[in-house]
Each structure stands twice: as C-alpha cells, then as structure tokens.
N, C-alpha and C positions, 0 to 999 in steps of 0.2 A: 742269301736270300735277296737276290739283287732285281729277278725278271718283272716281279710285281708291281716297285715301285713307282713305275713310271705312270701307270695307268689312276694309283690310288692318289700319286700328286695329281694327274691330271682334272679329275673329279673334286681333287678340293680346292682346287685354286679363285673358284667363286664367292667364297666367302671368307678370306683371310686376307691380312692386310698385311705385308711384308715389307719389312725390315730387312740391311740387306748392311752386315754387321762386320765390318774391315779390321782384321788385327795385321797392324802392319812391326814388322823385326827391320831390324837395320838394312838390311835385302831384300825382305821376299813379302810381298802378299801372301798371308797364306790362310786364311781362316774366309769364305762366305756360305753365311748361316742365316736360314729362315726362322725368324719369330712370327709367331700366329698370336692375333689379338681374339682370346679365348673365353669363352662362359666361365663364372667363376663358382661353378657349383656340379658338382656329383653327377654321374648318370646311376641311377639305380634304381631296378624295380619296386613292387609292394608300396607306391608313396599313397597313402591313405588320406593324405591333405589333398589330392589333385582328382582323386578316385575313390573314394570313400569305401566303394563299393569291394573293394581290393581286402581287406579287411575279413570276409566272408569268403575268400580262397584258402582253399586247403595250402597249397603253395607258398602264401604269403605268411600261413603259419608256423612259427620259429617254433615252438614246442612239440612238433611232430619230428618223426626221425626224418632222412635226408633223403632216404631212399621213397618215403612216402610222398612226400613234398614235390618228387620229381613224376612217378607217376601222376597225381594228380595233375600235375602242369602238361602233362604229353597227351593225360586222354581230352583237352581241351579243344588243343589244338587239330585244325584240319592239314590235309598232307602239304596244301600250299603256302601255309603257316609254319610247319615243321620244317621245309626246304630253307627259310629262312635263316634257322639255325643251323647250317651247316656249310655254313661258310663264314668266312671270318672278321668281313663286315655285316654281321650281322642286324635283321630289318626287328622292327617293330610290330608290336601286333597291339595297339592302344586300346583296345576292347578291354585287354589282361593286365593291362597296366603295365605293360614290356616295353622299355623304348628301343632304340637301336644302340648296339655295343661294338665295338671297334675291336675286335681279340691280339688285334697286334701290337706288342710294343716289344721292347727290345731292350733289356739290361747286361750286357757281355761284361760291363767294368765300369758301371756307372750309368744312370737313367739315361736314354737315347733317344733323339728323336728320328733316329731312321726308319722308325715304321707309324704308320699313321696313327697309332692310337696316344701316340704321347707327343708332345707340344711345349714349346718353351713361350713365353711371354713377359711382358713386364713385369708382369705376377710374381714368378720365379724363371729368372731373365738364364740361369745354368744351376747345372746339377754338380754335386762331387765327382770330377773321371778320374778314376784310379789306374793304375798303371793296366797296360793290355797284357790279358793274361798268360802269357806265355814269361813275363818279367813276376806276376805273381807266382809261380807257378815255384820260379827258381828259391822261391825264400824254403820251399818245402814246409809251409808253419801251419798247420792242419787249424788251428786256431786263428790263424790269421784268417783264411779262405773265410771261416765261419764269417768272420768279425766285419769283411767285407759286405759279404752279404745281408748281413743286418743292418748294415746303415744305408746299402742303396734300398733297400724293400723300404725302410723309414722314408728316405726321401721318396719313391715311388708313392707309399700311400698318401704323404704329404701333397704329392699333387694330383693325386686321384682326387683328393677331396675341395682341392680349386677345379675342376672340371679340367686339369689337363694333362691327365696320365688315364691308360686303362691299370684294370688287374690280375691281368694274367701279360707275362713277360717270356719273349723264346729266349732263353738263355740258362746254364751255358752250354758252349758249345767244347763238347768232350768227345771229339774224333780225333785220333791217334796221328800225330806228328812224321806218318809215316817215313817221308820224303822229304828231304830239305828244301824243296825247288815249292813245295804248296805254298800258293799265295796268300791262304789262310790258317799258315801252323801257326799266324801271331797268336790266334783266337782258342789256341786251346792250350792243355797244359803241359805238353809234350809230347817224347815219345815213351811213353813206361807205362804197360796200364795200371799198376798200382800203385801210381800217382794222379793218373788221371783218376783213376773211382775215387782215390781220395780227395782229393780237388772238387770233382763235380756232386760227389753225395753234402761234404761239409759247405761249398754254396750252394748248394739244394737247399740245406738246413737253416743255415743264415737268412736266404730269403723267405722261405716258408712258414718257420715256423711260428708261433705265436707266444706272448709272452707267457700267457697259462701254461700254454706246451699240448694243447690239446690238438692231437694227428688229427683231429674228425675237420678241424678249421685252421683258414691259410690267411698270410698275413700278406701275401704274393703269392701267384701258382708260378713257378719255375716252369722249363721246359729244357727236354737235354734235346740236345738236337748233332748232330744228323746221322740218322740210324737207316743203315750201316755201310762201313767199309765207304765210307767217302773221303777220298783226301788229294782227290785228284779235282781242279777248278777248270783250267785254259792249257795247256800244255805242248807244245807244235801242232796246233790244229786238231786236239785231242780234247772237245768238252765235256763237263759234265752233265749235261743234257741229253748227250749220247753215249755215256762212256759204261761197257760192262765190265764192271771190279770181278773177275775170276780171281773167287776166294776158296783158297782148299778148308776144307771142315774143321781141319785143326788151327788154321789162321785164325778162323773167325771163332773158335770158342778162346783160343788164347791169348790172341791179342784185340781184335775188333769189338769183338760182345763185351767183355768183363765190364767196361767202364758204363754200359748202357744198364748192363745186371744191377751194377752198385748203387747207381742212382735211381734208379724202380726201386728194391730189395733193400738199400741200407740206406739211399736220402726220400724214399716215399714220396718221390715228385710226382706231380701231378698231370706232366703232360711229357711225352715222347712226341717229336717229328721222323719222319719217313724223309729221305734223303731224294734228290734228283737221279742219281745212278740207278743202274741195274745191279744186281749182284747173281751173279750165275747164270747172266739170262730174264732175270724177272726184274721189274721196276719192284723197288723199295713199298715202297706206297700202294703196290697193287698184290702184294705179298701176304695170302693168310699164313702162311707158315712163319714167318716172321712176325707181323703184327698180330692177329689174334693169338696164331700159338704159343709165342714164347713172351711178347712182353703183356698179352693179359693172361695168357695160359701158365706158361710158368712161373712167371716173377709177380703176376696177379696186380698190376697198375691199378692204383686206386686215381684212375683219372680217363683223359683225353688224349687220344693220335690224331695228330695234329700233318697236316702235309707240308714237305717243304713248298714256298710260295709258287705257284702254278703248279707243281708238279702234277698234276693229275692229268692237266692240260697236256704237259712234255711229255707223258709217255704214249698221250694219244697223238700230239699232233706231231713231234719230232723223235721218237722210237716206232710210231707204228705200233703198240703194243695190241691196239683194239681195234677190231675196225669201223666201230661206227662213237661217236660222244656217249651213248647211252647204255654201250658197254662198259667203256673205261668208268663210268659214275658206278656203275653196277659192282662192275671188280672190286673197286677199292674202298668203297663202304663192304663188302662183302669178307675184304682182306680184311677190316675191322678198322679201317680211318672211320672220324669220328668228324672232324673238321679239314676244310680245304681250306688255306691259306688260296685265296684268288675266287674266282665269280662260277668255277667251271660243276659244280656241281649245284649251285643257285640254278644253271639253264639247262642242266640234262638228266635231273637227278629226278625227276614229276614223269618226262618219259621215258627214262628207266623200268620205273614202277607198271605203267601205264603199258608197259610192251611186255610186262610179266619177267623180269632181267633181274626185278629185286620185289621184293616183299615188302609191304609197308613197316612190319617190325624191323626190320634190318635199318630202319630208316630212326623209326621209336629210339632202338638200341642207343645209335651213333648220337641223336641229342639230349639221349638222357646222361650221357656219359658229360656231354658239355654241359646242360644244367645243373649236373651234379658238382663240379666245380666252381660254379660262380653260386651257387648256395655255401659251399665250404669258405669261400668270399666273403659272403654276408650279403652279397648283391640282391639277392631277395629276402633281405632281412630291415625294409624301410630305412628311412632317414640316417645316412651314414654317420651324422652329427653325431647321434646319441650311441653308436657302436664302440668297441673299441678300436682305438686308431683315429677315431673321431676329430682329434682335437688337434691332430698334427696338419700344418699348413704350411706356407713358405718360410716363416721362423725356424724350420726344423730341416731347411735344405740349405747345406754350405755352411752349416756351423763351424765353428774353429776346430772342432773335436774331427769331423770327417774331413776337413781338410788336410788336417794334423794326420788323419791316420793313412791317408792318399801318398803324405811325405813318408811316412814309415813303411808302408809297402813297398814301395819304391828302393828305400837303402837297403830293406830286407831280403829286395829280388837280385841287386846290383852283383855281377860276379866281375870277380878278379880275376883276368887268368893268368896275367907276368905280370913281373914286380921283383926287377932287380933290385940289391942293396944297395940301399940311399935314394930309391925314386919315392913312392909314395906310404905313408903318406907325406904328404907335403906342409912345411911350418908355415902356417899362417902370418909368423912373424919374422921370421927367415926371407919369403920370399916376396920382394918388391915390385917385382912386376911382372905379369903370370900374362903370354901371350897365350892367346886362344883364337884357332885357326879351325876352321870347316862348314862345309855347306849346312851340316845339321847344329852348330852351334849358338845360335840364335831363331831356330825353331820355334813354333807354338803347336800348330796342329799338330806335327809332324809325331809329338809326344803321345799324342793320344791314341792314333792309331786307329782302326776301324770298328763300327759299330758305337761309333762314338756323340756323345751327348753335344750341348757346350758347357763347359767346364765352368767353374767358377770364377776363377782367372789362372793366370799363367805365370810359371817360372821358367824362363828357357834357362838352358847352360850358363851362358852370358850373363845373364843377371844373377845367375846361381854364384857363379864365380866371384864376378865382381863384388859382391855382399863384403868377401873376406880381404881382398888384394885390389890394388890398381890393375885393370887390364888393357890390352891391346887388343884390340878384335879384328883379326881379316877373314872374310868368309873363304877365300881362296879357289871355291868354284862358285859357280852362279847357282847352280841347283847341284841334286845330286847325281846327277846323269854323267856330269863333269868334264863335259866334252873337252875345255881346255882349262888345265889348273893355270891360278894367278902364284905360280908358283916365286918371281923374283919377291912379291909384296911378303910374302907369309915368311921365306925365310932370312928376311929383314928382321920382321916378328921377332921372328924365333930367335934371331942371332942376338936382340940384344935386352932381350927374357930372362929373369931367372930360372923361367920354370917353363913349359909350352905342353898345352892341352889341343889336341888334334880332336875335334866332334864328327865324325865322319859315318857311312852305313847309308842307307836306305829309306826310301817311305812308302807311300800307299803309291806312288807313281808307277815303281818297281814293284812289289809283292802287293796282294790285294785279292780280294772275291773277283775270282773272273779273269785271274790274271797269275798263273805259275813261271817261276823263272827258269832261264834255260843252262843259267851258270853259277857259280858260287864264287865270282872274284867279285873285290871291291870295285862300282862302275867307274866306266871311263878312265879319267886322269885321277883318280882317289891315289891307288896305290905309289905314283911319280909324286904326289903332293906330301903323303908322309915320308918317304925315302927322302927326297931333298929338305924337309923340314928339319930332320931327324940327323941331315948329315949337317944343317949349319947352325942347328939350336946349340944353344951357351950350358944351357942346365938339363933335367931329368925331361923327358920326351912321354907323356899317357896316352897315349890312343883309347879314344871311348868312342865304338862302335854302337851306333843307335838301329835296330832292326829287327823284326820278328826272326826272322828264318840266321841259321848260323853263313860263316863263310869261311873258304879257304883265306885263311892270312899268316901262310907260310912265312912268308917275304917280312913281317914286321915282327913275329914268333923272334924268327933267327936274327932280326938284324938286333945289336947290341946296342945302337942309336935309338932304338926306341925302348925306353927300360918301364912302362908297364902298358898293358892294353884289361880295359873295362867292356865288358858288353852292360849295358842298360838296359835292353830290350824298348819298347816305346813308354819310357819312365810316369805315363801320366802329366796333368795339370802341374804338382808338383815337380817332376821332374830334373831341372835344374837344380833347384833345391838341395834333393835328394844325392845328382851327384857332387855336387860341391861341400855333402857333407861328408861322403867316401875320402874326397880328394885330400881333401884339408885333414879327414883323422879323427873329425867331431863324430865319426860313424866306423866303427870296424866292420868290412866287410865279409857278410856268411851268405852271399848266394853262391848257389851251384847249378851248373848245367844242367837243365830238363830234358835236353836232346844234345844227340851227335854230332859233331862237327868234322863233315868229310873234307877232303882234299877233292881239287878239281876234277882230277881221274875218275872220279867214281860213277858223277855224272855221266863223265865222255861216255861210259861205256854201261850203266844202266839204265833203264827205258823206265821214266815215273809209272809207264801203265802196268809192271810188272810188280804185280800186289804180293806175290810170293815175300814171306819175311825170312824164311830160312835159306841159307848158302844151297847153290849146286856145285856141288865142284865138278860133274861133266860137263858143262858149260863157260865156269869160271863166275857165276854169278856169286856175289861177294855175302849176300843177304843186308839185313835193314835192320838200323837199332841198336843199341849196343848186348842186345842178349842174342843177339845171329849174326850181326856184321863181324865179319872174319881180316879186315882188309886196317891197314891204316888211318888213323885220324887226325886231326889237327887237333881237335880236343873233344873229351868225349864222353860221356853220361856223367854229371855229378861233379865234373872238374869245376874248381872253386877254389881261393886261395884265402890267406886273414891276413892281418897283420901281427896275430900271434900267433902258436903253434900249439898243436891237440895233440896229443897221445892215448891212447887205448890200450886197455889193458883186461884179457879175461878174466872173470870173477868167477863167471857160473857157466856150465854150458855141458849136458851128457855126451859121452862117448860111443852110446848105443841106446837106441829107441825100439822096442819089439814093438810087432801090430798082432793084436790077438786075432787070430784068424780061429771060424769054426774048425774043431776035431778032425772035419770030413772033407774041408778045404783042398782042391785041387794043388794048390802052391806046399801044402805040406809030403806031397808024395811026389811032386815034379817041379824039375827047378823052374822059378818064375822069376825076371824081369822087373815086375812090378806086379801091383793090386789094384783091384779096383779101389779107389775112394769111396765107400759105399758107409753109409749111415752107420751098420751096427759097427764095422770096422772104426770110425772114427769117434764114434760116441769119448768124449774128454780127453782124446790123446792129442796132449800138449806137452809144450814142455818151456824151462825159463832160461836166458839167455840173459847173463848179467855181465854189465861194462863199466870199468873204471876208465871216464871220460878225464884228463886232467886240462888245462890250459899251463902250460910251461912257459907263457912267456908274461909282460907286465902289463900289455895292453889287455883290456876286459871285452869277451864277446862271444858270438852267438855264433854255435856250431851243428852240423848235420851229422847225426851220427846214421850211418845208413847200415844195414843188414842186408846183405847177398848170400846168395846159395848157388853154388854151382852143382848142379844134381847129375847122378850117375850119367852115363851117355846113352838114353836109351831112348824111342821114339824121338827120335829128330830132337831132344829135349835144350834147351836154350843152352848156351857155355856162362850164362850168368844171369841172375835174374834177382829184380831186389823184394825181398819179402817184406822189409818194415825200414822205418827212419823218423827220428825224435830231434825235436830240434830244442837244443839247450845252451842255457844263456848263463857265462860262468867268468868269474872277475879272475883278475891278471893274478896264479900262481893258487888254485884253487881247485878241488875236483869234486865230482857230482858221480851217481849209481844211475847208467843208465837200462833200465828192464828190456827185455821184449817178452813178451807168452808168443809163441810158435806153438800156429795149428797143424801138426802135423799132414793133413789131408789137405788142408785148405793153402796150408804155406808150404812144403815140400812136394805138390803131387805135382805134375807135370801133364798136360794134353796129350792125347795118343793121337793116331793120323787118324780115328775117324770121331775124334771130338769128343770120346769119353776119358777124365780125368783120373788119373791112377797115381798112387804112390809107388818114385822108385825105390826098389831096393838096391842095396850095396852102398857106398861112400858117399856122401853129402859133403862140401865143403863150402863152412860159412864165414865168410869174407868183412874184414868190416877194418877199412882204410887197409895197409899194412897186414896186417891180424889175420890170419888165417887159421881154420880150427877142422879138424876133420870128425865125423860122427857116421855111424853106420845105424842104416834103418833093414833091420830084417824081422825076420816072423818066428 
C-alpha cells in the first residue's frame, strides 16, 4: 500500500516537527525515521465534558445494542456528512461531537508508523519490533502467533491513549507466497494455505480479542489483506496496478481463498482489504461476487471492507474499468466496499448519487459497517481512560517482557538448513576468536523488514555474537548488492579465527513492495566472498542468510567447507541476539521453512504472471509450491534441522474410513472417484491419529510434527498437502504423545475443477517425517 503515502505525508507536514534519527553501524547509515510531536490525548466521540448535548444522542448510549446505535447515528447525517465517513481520513461532524478519525494504521509485526494514523514521539519513541512474518511463521507455533498479536494490540492501545495511534490496523497480510521472486513474500506466512490460515486467524485473535472474550467488543480491529490472488508487485514491467490475475476456480478455492475464509470465519476479523489487481478481468474492489457475495454473504463478515490505498482511483485511472469517476465510485460501493483508503469516494460519491448511479441507502450500508466497527472498539463510548484498556500508556510499550518475546520469536523461527558434524553449535569457551563477515553482519534496520515501526532498540548480529566471544568484523561488501567484494581482508580474518560466521542475504533494496526479484542468486560477488572465505577458513564456516525469499544456494549447500547454513528471515529488533543464541547452542533451532527454495532454472522458465498452481505436462510447466511443484528444489517446505534427533512412531490411526451415504445415492450403484463433502455426509466424520514422538539425543529442544496427506490422484489433487502441525518441546531422551483429530470432509477433501469440495475415494497416504501410513476411504 504505497501509492497513497506521499499525498498523506504532504498534507501532514505543516503541523509536525521532524527529528532525524540516524542509527549508525560500523559501515553504514541504516535508518532515517520521522518522529512527530503529537497531542497526548486520544481521539474519541461522545465526549460529554466538551459537549453535554451528546448525552442525549442514541448513538452515544452504551446501553443500546450496536445496530440501534448505528441506525441512530446514520439517520442524523446529511448526504454530505455521510460521505465524510467512506474515506480513510474520516471527517468531523462537530454538531454531533464526532471528531476526525484516521483509519489507516499498520501493525504487521509490531506497531508501525507507515500509515498516517500512527506516530512516534518523545513520549513513545519506539515499539516492540517482532521478526518479519515469514520468520515468525517458520516457528509453526500457533500460540506464539497469538501471543505476538496480544503484545502488539496492548502497545497499540497504549499509544492510542496518548494520541499517537488509531484503533484500526490493516494487518495481517495473508496472501500466498506463490512465487519466490515476490517482493512482499516476506510479509506473508509462506506458501501453504493451512499455515497461512492458522497464522492469520491466530494473529487476528491476538490483536482483537478483549480480556473478557466478548466477541462483540474489539481491543483493536485487524484487517486481512490483500483480497485476493495478489502476489505480484512489479516484475519485468508488469505491475500490480494493471495486472489481471487469471485464476482457475480450482486454484481460487484450494489455494488463494482459504486463508481469507479462515480469517473471517475462524478469526472473526473486523475487516478485509481488497487488492489492486484484477482477478479474471474484474478489479477485486469492484467485484460484487467477491465482496458482497463471498466475504459478506457466504462468510458473514462482521465488519467493514476497505480498499487498498487508492485502488478505486487505480481501477478508474490505470485500468480504465469505468468511463467516469462517478461510475467507479458507484461500482465500488455497490460491490460491497465500505471504506476507501484515499480520497476518491470522498470526491465522487455525491455526484454518483445525484446521477442516479447509486442509491443513498447503499452509502448508509457502507458507513453503518464502518460505524459498527468503531462502536465495537469503544470509540463512541466517551472518555477512553474510563474504559477497559484506559490505563495503558507509555509504560506498557517496549516492556522487558515484550522485548524478550521478540527475541524468543526469532529464536523459534530461525531455520538450520545444513550442519556438518562438529560445526554447530559452537562452544563459547572453546572458540577464542570469531570472524564475523558480510554486508548484513552489523545491520539494524534491515532486520525489521518492511511495514516496520521504530524499534525499542536493536541488537545486530555482530553485537549478539560479541556478547559471547571476541570477534573480528569485516563487512566484505559495502552493501548487499556487493558489486566488488573485499575478499582479501575477509580471508585473512577467517584464516586466523577459530570459526567464521558469514552474514549474507539481501534487504529492502532488492525485495520490497513495488519491487520483485528477477533471479534467485545471492547478489553480486556474495557467492565469491562465501566460497573464498570458506576455502581460507581455519575452523567451521557458518553461512547466515538474512532475507524474506529463498535462494539457490546450491554452491554453498554442496561446498564441504561451508559447514552450516542458517536462514534467519528478517529477525526483528533482537535478531542479532537470537542468531547468537542459536549459533552458541543456548537455544536449539526448531524453525522449518514455510516456503520452497527453488533452483535458478525454475525462474528462468516460469513467468511470474502465470498464476496456475498445478503443473502442465503438455508444456513443461512445473507447477508451484510443495503441493504441486514437480521439479528439483534446493530446500523444500518444512525443511529444518535440530541439534538433536527426533523420531516418530504411529500409535493410532485407522486403515479404513467409511463415508455414510443415503441408500439411493448415485455412488452406491455406479463407480465414483469422489463424493461431495456435503453437510449430511460429513457430520461427526472424524478419526484420531496418535504419534509417539521421541527426542533421541541429549539436547532438549522443540520439534514441529507435520501431518501430511497424499490423496488419490483425482481432480488434479495435490501430490501432498498439510493436514495439521503441532509444536512440542522435549528434554533430551524423552518422549510424548501427539494427537491429531482428522476431519474427513475438511482435511481429506480436495477441490475439484469447478471449485467444489470432494472427498476422494481410495487410498490416502498419511506422512509424518519418514513414516507413512495408508488408509482407504470408501462408502
């Protein structure tokens, strides 16, 4: 959501005093941020101390039901006033005691100042900056996803109470990381629909749920974005503003839509954001089937639908979807859009009503959804200091507990991809000197990725490692592009050190919103630097890759002198401490890749614009993600090593599952490959899978147990898909029982070519690690 930032920033510079804060590392200036002197009281409506008259308004009466309060408010407004509330910079109606409200705030992995609704000041100079989402997802820990959400919403409320933040946060990003080149893959939980669904609904619960657990109230309002099939920003001249994603109904329903459905149905999210792109020729923000039909109709969204910033303007001006701006405004609102991030609806809605393109009742419906959300947040309940969360303030931001959770999240996500015997963990007593080399070895802002805020503080990789042993630091490259590597200095450092850590990878200059990669190689002379340093090194060589997307690192994977490889994502404010915790064995790595790492040959032959998930043998198209991709990988979804060894034994699982069908069902008299996953068929149709998981080594550690299934090959079904995952923690030489409940219709079903869920009949193979178990589904 970038296109709108500049105009918002311009409008706000008149009343801000700006401080430039430079975080200087040994080799780079890595952060310039803007801090704002701001008011110290929250924005809210129904303030009886300022306007005693509001006490008589029905919409200010907290004893009434939300819908009655909303109806009371809407009927008091003129058309011109109503239009103030269909845009993100909502206007004020002073006669009713309603102040201006800015809807746009962000909280992707911590409270962010990317949107105009949130600012930092001397009162709250920073907020806890957790790892970028792709790394947190690698923890496969649902309770962690929710715990981070709870911390972020506490800090958000604390900042709201001193006038520094709003209550509506446009996070999380739950798009599928379909193509490894996507610049925004870093913001997502990866390539798998189940993991993405679990992450989305859990993070939303953490953000939204109140301490009392009342679903009609919100701590802050989350927003699942970008709906839908959005995963291309700018690749070889094709950009998101003009891209038409051509998606089959099958891919739509088994890949792109499930996370959004889960966000609404399981997470009870307060908002969904429609995207810039078209899907099958229609802009998502103007598609009544996708908005009113699916989100509100089928999934029963309790909340508002918002456009990505300026996307109504985009489908009028860039996609030329309508002839006039009034038609664009009408189409968006009639499709089910409630709020426009930007000003387009503010400028053109009144004319659309006057031209008869739009009924005023449709505007009423839109603003009613927006007002209902603010009411659930307590915005119309009077003074927030007298409400729940009213006592939170600056003391509740960047607490030691919150900062420790940021470090713990990074530790849980970091993935060990290669480890030769005798390499990791390093002994902090045996290692007297450590060479620390690489363009990302002493970075600060790189660690927090995009949609970031100002962190409480930073611990760089160099700082983290230096806490345990004496280090010698050589940048090796002036930046991640690494046009010319300083190989000789780096080799000298590695030759004289007991061990070498190379911190390589990329940053936002090479993957970001509005910028997709064109290849999967470490940039510039980074591979040369790694290889030459490994040749010269005296001791173990640990390659640390900091990035959102994966790489073809086959050169390092196959180099016996590179003894270990770690992927650390963008590990957040405490990233350097977490990296050191893993390298020195204070923490046993347990992260698993949430996305496939492909060879360079993959992107040479697969255009990013091809949305098909499934392979096409007739033209050699290899498919996408571990569920469908048929080719070679560098590392695959779920890969990750530990300092100990875990084993799995099957304790309980059926070999036969029967689906009850009515006597006259067609499949009783003729052969069927699958049966409809219909309600009457599916009731209580579930079975248990129990696994004995043993830690066979001496190190204690956590382990993610993945339950995969290979369905019968009908309806172009996935070659393998994830049914469930469970994170367990085991001390050395101990074991535990892990239980999965498998819902036949939900978990063993596949989506057919027309988008219907079917239970495939025949042999299904369950996989856990190297263990396989066959079961037959029959009638």
